[in-house]
N, C-alpha and C positions, 0 to 999 in steps of 0.2 A: 504494500501500500504507500509504502514512503517513498519508493521508487516513482509509482505513478504522479504521488502529486509534486515529485521534483522535474518529473518531467513535464508537467501541465504547467507549472510555475515557469521554468525554462522555456518552453513554448510560448508562454504569453509573454515574457521577457521579449524574445523575439521578434513578437510581434509588434510590442510598442516600438522595438528601436525600429523596423522597419517604417511603421508609420512617421515616427519621428525624421526619419532621413526623409523619407519620399515626402514630407510638408516641407521641409528645412531646402533640401536642397534643390541648386539650380540646374536640373536638366531635366523637365518637364518634356519639350521639344526643343531637339538640338541640329544644327546644321551649319557646316560651313565656320562662319566667323559669330557664328549665335547663339544665345541660349536663352531658352524661357523658361522661367517655372511659375510658380503662382505669385509672386510678392513680384519678379522685375524682368525687364526682360534686356539682355545684356550683348555686348555687339565688341569687338574687336577690330580695333582701328588705329591704325598708324602704329603699333605697338603699345596702344593702351586698351584697358577693358574699362567701358564707359556702359553703365546700367541706368535704364529710367524704371520709375515705377511699371507696373502693370496696369491696363486698361480698366477704365471705369464700368467697364463693360457687366451686364448684370449676371451673363455665366459664369465669367472669372472668378464674383465674391459671392456666386453659390457655391462653386467648387472650394473655396478657400474656405468659408462657412464649415464644410460639409467634411475637410480633411480636420478643420481642427476640433468638429465635435466627434469626431472618430478617434483623434487623439484621446480626449478629453474621457469619452465612455470609455475607449478601453483601459487606460490608468483610471479610474473609477472602479471598472471590476476588478483589476487587481489589487487595490486596496478591499472592495468587498471580498474578494475570496480571500485574502489574509485574515478578516474579520471573520469572516463565518467559519474558516481553518480551525480557530479558538474558540467561536461562539455556539455554535453549531450543535445541534443534541446527536447523539450518537443515529446513523441510520440518517439522517436528515439530506437532503440533495441541495447540489450551491445553485438557486432556481435566479437568485437575485444576482449571481454573479453572470451567470447564464444569458440572462435577459440583458445585461451592461454590453456583454460582449458581442450577442449577437446585433444589436444595434449599431455598434460599432464598426461590423464587418457590412450594414447596410448601409451605413453612411459612407464608408470608403468606396463602394461600388457605384454608389450615385453619383458620388464625386468623380470618377474617374468616367464614367459612362457620359456624364455632363463635356467632361475635359475634350474625349472621345468626339462624339459628336458636335461639338461647337467651336475646337479649335482650328484656327484657317488651316486651311491647305497648302502649301508648297511644297515645289519640287524637289528644292533644297534641304528643308529641314525632314525630321524624321522624329519618333516619339526616343526619348532618352531613359536613361535607367530610372528615374525619380519616379516617371509612370510603369515602367516595369514593377517597381520595387510596390507600388500602391496596389496594382494587380494582383502581385503575389501575396501581400497581406490580405486581401480580401478572403480567398478561400481557409487562407491559415485563420483567420480570424472566425470564422463560422464552423470550421473545424472544430475550434477551440473552446465555441459557443454550446455543440453539441454537447463536446464532450464533459462541459461541466453541468449539463443537463442530466448525463448518466451517471455522473461520478458522486459516489456517498461517501460518506463522512462514517469511516469505522475507528472503533478506539484498536 
């Protein structure tokens, strides 16, 4: 049982790190001398690296908000897991933690879908590693939430 709990905890921490990196990294779309993330559009010109704030369009603000919500819900589910680990009665299930983790997966999925559909198409740009990390975090987060539903506390 201890190994299962340790494995779930490590998986949760990996998901949290993936979400932090995908939200903060400047590589949602890259191409040539440009890189775009949720917060800035950056370009390398004349040996310098120049960044402008991301556009004020509604879709990018929705992606920003959803990624922050996914981070918060993943973090709060980690706190809830640790709390329930010590306070939950014997045989109890981690439903509260599971709900928060599944909501985090829904938020990151919605953010990635919106970015996929609404990002400007360009022949020179392609999706970067931060975008891929967001998509990798989605199924891991969902699987983690489902594991929390099945998991029971045993003494």
